[in-house]
C-alpha positions as CSV (number, residue, x, y, z in Angstrom):
1,M,-53.7,72.8,-98.6
2,F,-57.0,73.6,-98.2
3,N,-59.2,76.8,-99.7
4,N,-62.0,78.3,-97.2
5,Y,-64.8,76.0,-98.9
6,Q,-62.8,73.5,-99.1
7,R,-61.4,73.4,-95.3
8,Y,-65.0,74.4,-93.4
9,G,-66.5,71.0,-95.8
10,L,-64.0,69.0,-94.3
11,L,-64.6,69.8,-91.1
12,S,-68.4,69.3,-91.5
13,L,-68.0,65.9,-92.8
14,I,-65.7,65.4,-89.7
15,A,-68.6,67.0,-87.3
16,L,-70.9,63.8,-88.4
17,M,-68.6,61.5,-88.6
18,A,-67.7,62.0,-85.0
19,L,-71.4,61.7,-84.2
20,W,-71.3,57.9,-87.0
21,L,-68.1,56.5,-85.9
22,P,-69.3,56.1,-81.8
23,I,-72.3,53.9,-83.7
24,E,-72.5,50.5,-81.6
25,A,-71.8,51.9,-78.6
26,F,-74.3,54.6,-78.7
27,A,-76.9,52.9,-81.0
28,H,-79.6,52.9,-78.3
29,G,-77.2,50.4,-76.8
30,V,-76.7,49.9,-73.3
31,D,-73.3,49.0,-71.8
32,D,-73.2,46.1,-69.2
33,S,-73.2,48.1,-65.9
34,T,-76.6,49.5,-66.8
35,R,-77.9,46.3,-68.3
36,A,-77.4,45.1,-65.5
37,F,-78.4,47.9,-63.3
38,L,-82.3,47.3,-65.5
39,Q,-82.1,43.6,-64.5
40,Q,-81.8,43.1,-61.1
41,N,-83.5,46.5,-60.4
42,T,-86.2,46.3,-57.7
43,G,-88.9,49.2,-56.6
44,V,-88.7,52.5,-57.0
45,Q,-85.7,53.8,-58.0
46,I,-85.8,57.3,-59.0
47,I,-82.6,58.8,-59.2
48,P,-80.7,55.9,-61.7
49,F,-83.5,56.0,-63.8
50,L,-82.8,59.9,-64.3
51,Y,-79.4,59.4,-64.8
52,I,-79.6,56.5,-67.7
53,G,-82.8,58.6,-69.6
54,A,-80.5,61.0,-69.6
55,K,-77.5,59.6,-70.9
56,H,-79.2,57.9,-73.2
57,M,-80.1,61.1,-74.8
58,V,-76.8,62.7,-74.3
59,T,-75.3,59.8,-75.6
60,G,-78.3,58.8,-78.9
61,Y,-76.7,60.0,-82.0
62,D,-79.9,59.3,-84.1
63,H,-82.1,61.7,-81.8
64,L,-78.9,64.5,-81.7
65,L,-78.8,64.4,-85.7
66,F,-83.1,64.6,-86.1
67,L,-82.7,67.4,-83.8
68,V,-80.1,69.1,-85.4
69,G,-81.7,69.1,-88.5
70,V,-85.2,70.5,-87.4
71,L,-82.7,73.3,-85.6
72,F,-81.1,74.3,-88.6
73,F,-82.8,76.8,-89.8
74,L,-85.5,77.4,-86.7
75,Y,-84.1,81.4,-85.6
76,R,-86.5,82.4,-83.2
77,S,-86.9,81.2,-79.3
78,R,-90.1,80.0,-79.7
79,D,-90.4,78.4,-82.3
80,V,-87.2,76.3,-81.0
81,L,-89.5,75.5,-78.5
82,L,-92.4,75.1,-80.3
83,Y,-90.9,72.4,-82.9
84,V,-88.4,70.8,-79.5
85,S,-91.9,70.7,-77.5
86,M,-94.0,68.5,-80.8
87,F,-90.9,66.7,-80.5
88,T,-91.0,65.7,-76.5
89,L,-95.2,64.7,-75.8
90,G,-95.0,62.1,-79.5
91,H,-92.0,60.2,-77.9
92,S,-93.2,60.9,-74.4
93,I,-96.7,59.0,-74.8
94,T,-95.0,56.3,-77.3
95,L,-92.3,55.5,-74.3
96,L,-94.5,55.5,-71.8
97,F,-97.7,53.6,-73.4
98,G,-95.0,50.7,-75.0
99,V,-93.6,50.0,-72.1
100,I,-96.6,50.4,-69.7
101,S,-98.6,48.3,-72.7
102,D,-96.3,46.0,-73.8
103,I,-96.7,47.1,-77.5
104,Q,-93.9,44.8,-79.3
105,V,-92.3,46.4,-82.2
106,N,-89.3,44.9,-84.1
107,A,-86.2,47.5,-83.1
108,Y,-84.3,47.6,-85.9
109,L,-87.3,48.1,-87.8
110,I,-88.4,50.9,-85.3
111,D,-84.3,52.1,-85.4
112,A,-84.5,52.1,-89.3
113,I,-87.7,54.4,-89.4
114,I,-85.9,56.9,-87.1
115,G,-82.6,56.9,-89.9
116,L,-85.6,58.1,-91.9
117,S,-86.2,60.6,-89.5
118,V,-82.7,62.4,-90.1
119,V,-83.2,62.2,-94.0
120,Y,-86.5,63.3,-94.1
121,K,-85.6,66.9,-92.1
122,G,-82.4,67.2,-94.1
123,F,-84.6,67.0,-97.1
124,D,-87.3,69.0,-96.4
125,N,-84.2,71.3,-94.8
126,L,-82.8,71.5,-98.6
127,G,-86.0,72.2,-99.7
128,G,-86.8,68.6,-101.9
129,F,-90.5,67.6,-101.2
130,N,-91.2,71.5,-102.4
131,R,-89.2,70.9,-105.8
132,L,-90.8,67.9,-106.2
133,F,-94.1,68.3,-105.0
134,G,-94.8,72.1,-104.9
135,K,-94.7,71.9,-101.6
136,S,-93.8,71.1,-97.4
137,P,-95.5,68.4,-95.7
138,N,-96.5,69.9,-92.1
139,A,-93.2,70.3,-90.1
140,K,-94.8,70.8,-86.9
141,L,-97.3,67.5,-87.6
142,A,-94.0,65.8,-88.8
143,V,-91.4,66.0,-86.0
144,L,-94.7,65.3,-84.1
145,I,-95.0,61.5,-85.9
146,F,-91.1,61.1,-86.1
147,G,-91.2,61.9,-82.3
148,L,-93.2,58.8,-82.0
149,F,-91.1,56.8,-83.6
150,H,-88.0,57.9,-81.2
151,G,-90.3,56.7,-78.0
152,F,-90.4,53.5,-79.8
153,G,-87.4,53.7,-79.9
154,L,-86.4,54.6,-76.1
155,A,-89.6,51.8,-74.8
156,T,-87.8,48.7,-77.4
157,K,-84.9,48.7,-75.9
158,L,-85.9,49.0,-71.9
159,Q,-89.2,46.3,-72.8
160,E,-85.5,43.9,-73.4
161,F,-84.4,44.0,-70.0
162,Q,-88.5,43.1,-68.6
163,I,-88.2,45.7,-65.4
164,P,-90.1,44.6,-63.1
165,D,-94.0,45.8,-62.4
166,D,-92.7,46.7,-58.3
167,G,-92.1,50.9,-58.8
168,L,-92.4,50.4,-63.2
169,I,-95.0,53.7,-63.6
170,T,-92.7,55.8,-61.6
171,N,-89.2,54.6,-62.7
172,L,-90.2,55.1,-66.4
173,I,-92.0,58.8,-65.7
174,A,-87.7,58.9,-63.8
175,F,-86.4,57.9,-67.1
176,N,-88.5,60.0,-69.6
177,V,-88.2,63.0,-67.3
178,G,-84.5,61.7,-67.5
179,V,-84.5,61.5,-71.4
180,E,-85.8,65.8,-71.5
181,L,-83.2,66.7,-69.2
182,G,-80.2,64.9,-71.6
183,Q,-82.1,66.5,-74.4
184,F,-81.7,70.0,-72.2
185,T,-78.4,69.5,-72.4
186,A,-78.3,68.5,-76.1
187,L,-79.8,71.3,-77.4
188,A,-78.0,74.0,-75.4
189,F,-74.7,72.5,-77.3
190,I,-76.7,72.1,-80.2
191,L,-78.2,75.8,-80.2
192,L,-74.5,77.2,-79.3
193,I,-72.3,75.7,-82.0
194,I,-75.8,76.5,-84.4
195,N,-76.3,79.7,-83.5
196,F,-71.8,80.4,-83.8
197,W,-71.7,79.2,-86.8
198,R,-74.3,81.2,-87.9
199,T,-72.8,84.5,-87.5
200,H,-69.9,83.2,-90.2
201,S,-70.5,83.4,-93.7
202,S,-69.8,80.1,-93.8
203,F,-73.3,78.7,-92.6
204,T,-75.2,80.3,-96.2
205,R,-72.7,78.7,-98.2
206,F,-72.6,74.9,-96.7
207,A,-75.9,75.1,-95.2
208,K,-76.8,73.0,-98.4
209,N,-74.1,70.2,-98.2
210,T,-74.4,70.4,-94.4
211,N,-78.0,69.0,-94.8
212,C,-76.7,66.4,-97.3
213,L,-74.0,65.1,-94.8
214,L,-77.2,64.7,-92.7
215,M,-78.9,62.7,-95.2
216,S,-76.1,60.8,-95.7
217,A,-76.1,59.7,-92.4
218,G,-79.4,59.3,-92.1
219,F,-79.5,56.5,-94.9
220,M,-76.5,54.7,-93.1
221,L,-78.6,54.8,-90.3
222,V,-81.2,52.8,-92.2
223,G,-79.1,50.5,-93.9
224,L,-77.4,49.8,-90.5
225,Q,-80.7,48.9,-89.2
226,L,-81.8,47.4,-92.1
227,T,-79.0,45.1,-92.2
228,G,-79.2,44.1,-88.7
229,Y,-83.2,42.9,-89.8
230,F,-81.8,40.2,-92.3
231,I,-79.1,39.6,-90.3
232,N,-80.8,38.8,-86.7
């Protein structure tokens, strides 16, 4: 029924749609049990905050889409470690600083910027900046900067629950460590899938289509968040 090009294109679309469909559940959202815990928490709670941080990253489709774009054309382990470290540094700084300093940022606008980070990475992977401007932005600096915005996205959600000051710093550090554990787990699966795909000729044939779909998902994220901003 489908030729090989159509089949791989369809599979790529399904993979991205699988990340897109649970949008209401995962978009920096917090389930009822987690919400209740955050609002009623008192004192140092390292293990629960580790778990919440890891869970948030593993189910955070916007973070994962950005990481897919970042890792898509990275072949050396050294490069993967460097870029992931830049992203980790960025979101760790703003997560901790944003909550401790009580910096108030509109969550919808921050999440829209996170959506733009997905668009940026897909466009960069397609060589769009080179064609338009003759050069690409500094990739490492861009990952660091967008990492700062991703961290603010995490911070804005935690701020909604007015976490008690008692044990706040320890709990935030535990949450951030949990985020890194969740990121490590997600990266392991992402790299496993991408590296397996690279062994097949379809990777080269469908790299362009996949990054176009990545950009489309990013634009949908932006549209969703801006809609929420203007409606609310």
